[in-house]
Short mmCIF file of the C-alpha atoms (twelve columns), coordinates in Angstrom:
data_MODEL
# 
_entry.id   MODEL 
# 
loop_
_atom_site.group_PDB 
_atom_site.id 
_atom_site.type_symbol 
_atom_site.label_atom_id 
_atom_site.label_alt_id 
_atom_site.label_comp_id 
_atom_site.label_asym_id 
_atom_site.label_seq_id 
_atom_site.Cartn_x 
_atom_site.Cartn_y 
_atom_site.Cartn_z 
_atom_site.pdbx_PDB_model_num 
ATOM 1   C CA . MET A 1   -3.484  2.943   -18.725 1 
ATOM 2   C CA . ASN A 2   0.252   3.567   -17.045 1 
ATOM 3   C CA . ASN A 3   0.084   7.520   -15.126 1 
ATOM 4   C CA . SER A 4   2.784   8.895   -13.272 1 
ATOM 5   C CA . PHE A 5   2.758   9.917   -10.395 1 
ATOM 6   C CA . ASP A 6   5.481   12.923  -9.065  1 
ATOM 7   C CA . ASP A 7   4.903   12.353  -5.153  1 
ATOM 8   C CA . VAL A 8   5.607   10.030  -2.450  1 
ATOM 9   C CA . ILE A 9   2.724   8.833   -0.579  1 
ATOM 10  C CA . ILE A 10  2.742   7.494   3.311   1 
ATOM 11  C CA . GLY A 11  0.133   6.083   5.448   1 
ATOM 12  C CA . ILE A 12  -0.584  4.175   8.171   1 
ATOM 13  C CA . SER A 13  -1.398  0.723   7.446   1 
ATOM 14  C CA . THR A 14  -2.597  -0.120  10.581  1 
ATOM 15  C CA . ALA A 15  -5.426  0.598   13.414  1 
ATOM 16  C CA . LEU A 16  -4.289  3.907   15.011  1 
ATOM 17  C CA . ALA A 17  -4.117  2.157   18.546  1 
ATOM 18  C CA . GLU A 18  -2.020  0.726   20.633  1 
ATOM 19  C CA . GLY A 19  -0.838  -2.863  19.794  1 
ATOM 20  C CA . ALA A 20  2.482   -5.159  19.319  1 
ATOM 21  C CA . ILE A 21  3.060   -3.183  15.707  1 
ATOM 22  C CA . SER A 22  2.062   -0.808  13.403  1 
ATOM 23  C CA . ILE A 23  2.694   -0.588  9.583   1 
ATOM 24  C CA . ILE A 24  3.498   2.058   7.890   1 
ATOM 25  C CA . ARG A 25  3.587   2.198   4.339   1 
ATOM 26  C CA . LEU A 26  5.427   4.581   1.699   1 
ATOM 27  C CA . SER A 27  4.244   4.510   -2.598  1 
ATOM 28  C CA . GLY A 28  5.819   6.186   -5.328  1 
ATOM 29  C CA . LYS A 29  9.315   7.341   -7.072  1 
ATOM 30  C CA . GLY A 30  11.813  7.988   -4.419  1 
ATOM 31  C CA . CYS A 31  10.110  6.140   -1.455  1 
ATOM 32  C CA . ILE A 32  13.071  3.574   -0.484  1 
ATOM 33  C CA . GLU A 33  15.388  6.904   -1.183  1 
ATOM 34  C CA . ILE A 34  13.137  8.867   1.486   1 
ATOM 35  C CA . ALA A 35  13.294  5.742   3.456   1 
ATOM 36  C CA . ASN A 36  16.719  5.358   3.650   1 
ATOM 37  C CA . LYS A 37  17.021  8.972   4.845   1 
ATOM 38  C CA . SER A 38  16.281  7.570   8.170   1 
ATOM 39  C CA . PHE A 39  16.675  4.035   8.350   1 
ATOM 40  C CA . LYS A 40  20.337  2.839   10.187  1 
ATOM 41  C CA . GLY A 41  21.113  -0.759  8.694   1 
ATOM 42  C CA . LYS A 42  21.666  -1.747  5.167   1 
ATOM 43  C CA . ASN A 43  21.550  0.460   2.586   1 
ATOM 44  C CA . LEU A 44  17.792  0.391   1.187   1 
ATOM 45  C CA . THR A 45  18.667  1.580   -2.165  1 
ATOM 46  C CA . LYS A 46  20.956  -1.302  -3.029  1 
ATOM 47  C CA . VAL A 47  19.055  -4.343  -1.363  1 
ATOM 48  C CA . ASN A 48  17.279  -6.457  -3.674  1 
ATOM 49  C CA . SER A 49  13.214  -6.537  -4.151  1 
ATOM 50  C CA . HIS A 50  10.773  -8.119  -1.668  1 
ATOM 51  C CA . THR A 51  13.175  -8.245  1.101   1 
ATOM 52  C CA . ILE A 52  13.079  -7.491  4.816   1 
ATOM 53  C CA . ASN A 53  15.790  -5.166  6.472   1 
ATOM 54  C CA . TYR A 54  16.767  -5.291  10.112  1 
ATOM 55  C CA . GLY A 55  17.633  -1.814  11.666  1 
ATOM 56  C CA . PHE A 56  16.854  1.679   13.536  1 
ATOM 57  C CA . ILE A 57  14.978  4.641   12.745  1 
ATOM 58  C CA . VAL A 58  17.032  7.293   13.698  1 
ATOM 59  C CA . ASP A 59  15.684  11.135  13.699  1 
ATOM 60  C CA . ASN A 60  17.519  13.835  11.800  1 
ATOM 61  C CA . ASN A 61  20.140  14.359  14.917  1 
ATOM 62  C CA . LYS A 62  21.185  10.690  14.283  1 
ATOM 63  C CA . GLU A 63  18.741  9.631   17.864  1 
ATOM 64  C CA . ILE A 64  17.270  6.021   18.263  1 
ATOM 65  C CA . ILE A 65  13.549  6.292   17.309  1 
ATOM 66  C CA . ASP A 66  12.852  2.511   17.269  1 
ATOM 67  C CA . GLU A 67  14.289  -0.650  15.931  1 
ATOM 68  C CA . VAL A 68  12.198  -1.713  13.365  1 
ATOM 69  C CA . LEU A 69  11.751  -4.138  10.216  1 
ATOM 70  C CA . VAL A 70  11.572  -2.626  6.848   1 
ATOM 71  C CA . SER A 71  10.242  -4.100  3.749   1 
ATOM 72  C CA . VAL A 72  11.611  -2.618  0.879   1 
ATOM 73  C CA . PHE A 73  9.234   -3.729  -2.787  1 
ATOM 74  C CA . LYS A 74  10.740  -2.231  -5.867  1 
ATOM 75  C CA . ALA A 75  8.187   -2.006  -9.056  1 
ATOM 76  C CA . PRO A 76  6.284   -3.050  -10.779 1 
ATOM 77  C CA . LYS A 77  5.398   -5.995  -8.709  1 
ATOM 78  C CA . THR A 78  3.562   -4.404  -6.105  1 
ATOM 79  C CA . TYR A 79  0.486   -2.995  -4.990  1 
ATOM 80  C CA . THR A 80  0.334   0.192   -6.471  1 
ATOM 81  C CA . THR A 81  3.034   -0.788  -9.367  1 
ATOM 82  C CA . GLU A 82  5.149   1.642   -7.907  1 
ATOM 83  C CA . ASP A 83  8.064   0.986   -5.518  1 
ATOM 84  C CA . VAL A 84  6.781   0.878   -1.719  1 
ATOM 85  C CA . VAL A 85  8.848   0.748   1.398   1 
ATOM 86  C CA . GLU A 86  6.897   -1.077  4.478   1 
ATOM 87  C CA . ILE A 87  8.093   -0.051  7.664   1 
ATOM 88  C CA . ASN A 88  7.071   -2.153  10.636  1 
ATOM 89  C CA . CYS A 89  7.748   -0.364  14.288  1 
ATOM 90  C CA . HIS A 90  6.827   -0.894  17.750  1 
ATOM 91  C CA . GLY A 91  2.684   -0.045  17.901  1 
ATOM 92  C CA . GLY A 92  3.155   2.918   19.899  1 
ATOM 93  C CA . LEU A 93  0.667   5.918   19.161  1 
ATOM 94  C CA . PHE A 94  3.721   8.145   19.889  1 
ATOM 95  C CA . VAL A 95  6.582   6.437   17.989  1 
ATOM 96  C CA . THR A 96  4.140   5.376   15.031  1 
ATOM 97  C CA . ASN A 97  3.459   9.190   14.743  1 
ATOM 98  C CA . LYS A 98  6.583   10.295  15.313  1 
ATOM 99  C CA . ILE A 99  8.559   8.190   12.294  1 
ATOM 100 C CA . TYR A 100 5.600   9.053   10.558  1 
ATOM 101 C CA . GLU A 101 6.145   13.079  10.704  1 
ATOM 102 C CA . LEU A 102 9.965   12.400  10.113  1 
ATOM 103 C CA . LEU A 103 9.522   10.731  7.286   1 
ATOM 104 C CA . VAL A 104 6.366   13.348  6.148   1 
ATOM 105 C CA . VAL A 105 9.339   16.280  6.706   1 
ATOM 106 C CA . ASN A 106 11.826  14.107  4.581   1 
ATOM 107 C CA . GLY A 107 9.695   14.489  1.630   1 
ATOM 108 C CA . ALA A 108 6.192   12.022  1.700   1 
ATOM 109 C CA . ARG A 109 2.881   13.644  1.333   1 
ATOM 110 C CA . PRO A 110 0.147   11.754  3.752   1 
ATOM 111 C CA . ALA A 111 -1.949  10.069  1.378   1 
ATOM 112 C CA . ASN A 112 -5.470  10.677  0.984   1 
ATOM 113 C CA . PRO A 113 -8.255  8.186   2.199   1 
ATOM 114 C CA . GLY A 114 -7.944  5.383   -0.417  1 
ATOM 115 C CA . GLU A 115 -4.938  6.763   -2.108  1 
ATOM 116 C CA . PHE A 116 -2.902  3.381   -2.561  1 
ATOM 117 C CA . THR A 117 -6.254  1.992   -3.881  1 
ATOM 118 C CA . LYS A 118 -6.631  4.217   -6.212  1 
ATOM 119 C CA . ARG A 119 -2.870  4.350   -7.762  1 
ATOM 120 C CA . ALA A 120 -3.218  0.383   -8.263  1 
ATOM 121 C CA . PHE A 121 -5.885  1.093   -10.181 1 
ATOM 122 C CA . LEU A 122 -4.363  4.057   -12.629 1 
ATOM 123 C CA . ASN A 123 -1.303  1.969   -12.927 1 
ATOM 124 C CA . GLY A 124 -3.451  -1.053  -14.084 1 
ATOM 125 C CA . ARG A 125 -3.257  -3.614  -11.754 1 
ATOM 126 C CA . ILE A 126 -6.572  -3.650  -10.490 1 
ATOM 127 C CA . ASP A 127 -10.322 -3.129  -12.135 1 
ATOM 128 C CA . LEU A 128 -12.773 -0.559  -10.787 1 
ATOM 129 C CA . THR A 129 -14.611 -3.655  -9.509  1 
ATOM 130 C CA . LYS A 130 -11.374 -4.894  -7.377  1 
ATOM 131 C CA . ALA A 131 -10.926 -1.138  -5.782  1 
ATOM 132 C CA . GLU A 132 -13.895 -1.543  -4.765  1 
ATOM 133 C CA . ALA A 133 -14.357 -4.937  -3.172  1 
ATOM 134 C CA . VAL A 134 -10.363 -3.467  -1.334  1 
ATOM 135 C CA . MET A 135 -13.142 -0.819  0.147   1 
ATOM 136 C CA . ASP A 136 -15.836 -3.942  0.877   1 
ATOM 137 C CA . VAL A 137 -13.322 -6.063  2.585   1 
ATOM 138 C CA . ILE A 138 -12.208 -3.335  4.692   1 
ATOM 139 C CA . SER A 139 -15.678 -2.188  6.065   1 
ATOM 140 C CA . ALA A 140 -17.230 -5.937  6.236   1 
ATOM 141 C CA . GLU A 141 -18.889 -6.221  9.219   1 
ATOM 142 C CA . ASN A 142 -19.506 -10.258 9.332   1 
ATOM 143 C CA . ASN A 143 -19.041 -13.099 7.345   1 
ATOM 144 C CA . ALA A 144 -21.490 -12.955 4.380   1 
ATOM 145 C CA . ALA A 145 -20.273 -9.504  4.102   1 
ATOM 146 C CA . LEU A 146 -16.752 -10.573 3.872   1 
ATOM 147 C CA . SER A 147 -17.152 -13.505 1.658   1 
ATOM 148 C CA . ILE A 148 -18.784 -11.167 -0.726  1 
ATOM 149 C CA . ALA A 149 -16.049 -8.553  -0.424  1 
ATOM 150 C CA . SER A 150 -13.424 -11.779 -1.097  1 
ATOM 151 C CA . LYS A 151 -14.930 -13.042 -4.268  1 
ATOM 152 C CA . GLY A 152 -14.735 -9.483  -5.629  1 
ATOM 153 C CA . LEU A 153 -10.798 -9.768  -4.770  1 
ATOM 154 C CA . LEU A 154 -11.035 -12.510 -6.932  1 
ATOM 155 C CA . GLY A 155 -12.785 -11.565 -9.315  1 
ATOM 156 C CA . PHE A 156 -15.483 -13.185 -9.535  1 
ATOM 157 C CA . ILE A 157 -17.731 -10.070 -10.215 1 
ATOM 158 C CA . LYS A 158 -15.507 -8.915  -12.752 1 
ATOM 159 C CA . ARG A 159 -15.896 -11.962 -14.822 1 
ATOM 160 C CA . THR A 160 -19.919 -12.418 -13.949 1 
ATOM 161 C CA . VAL A 161 -20.330 -8.884  -15.506 1 
ATOM 162 C CA . ASP A 162 -17.749 -10.133 -18.344 1 
ATOM 163 C CA . ASP A 163 -19.858 -13.710 -19.538 1 
ATOM 164 C CA . LEU A 164 -23.398 -11.493 -18.568 1 
ATOM 165 C CA . ARG A 165 -21.578 -8.408  -21.160 1 
ATOM 166 C CA . GLN A 166 -21.085 -11.302 -23.574 1 
ATOM 167 C CA . ARG A 167 -24.110 -12.830 -23.580 1 
ATOM 168 C CA . LEU A 168 -26.294 -9.679  -24.372 1 
ATOM 169 C CA . ILE A 169 -23.732 -9.081  -27.194 1 
ATOM 170 C CA . ASP A 170 -24.394 -12.408 -28.787 1 
ATOM 171 C CA . VAL A 171 -27.822 -12.294 -28.311 1 
ATOM 172 C CA . ILE A 172 -27.878 -8.993  -29.986 1 
ATOM 173 C CA . SER A 173 -25.799 -9.938  -32.688 1 
ATOM 174 C CA . VAL A 174 -28.233 -12.951 -33.328 1 
ATOM 175 C CA . ILE A 175 -30.955 -10.393 -33.451 1 
# 
């Protein structure tokens, strides 16, 4: 079930509030090149997968916006199975939004809610029970809800459903 996506999506992965850091995530073919346009440091198109790279995000006038760490993850060993870039910047709302807007100008499209997980599902990285479990983890408000959601992420729900399905098939075949 391998689908092709023609665009690079972008989202802010951390809460939109002031904090120590913010993480801006890009996914899709070409995301490394888009991030590289504004990165002053190593050439991101030439770094190894699953590496963290120190440098600066610069605007189109080459003015420094922020000091950052950029993680590069190359397909297929990523959450979406596509190339993924994560930019760890300082957590101010203004600087986070400025970097986000710059990357949109450079070619990324704002992701719809849940679109990173949707891509992971459509690309066969996770099944529907795990996709739903991701949302359950995010919305968990107590330990019991988090425990159940975590079991879904680990495949417990899928294994339980598969086991029950097999039992039904066995019973039906006997009948």
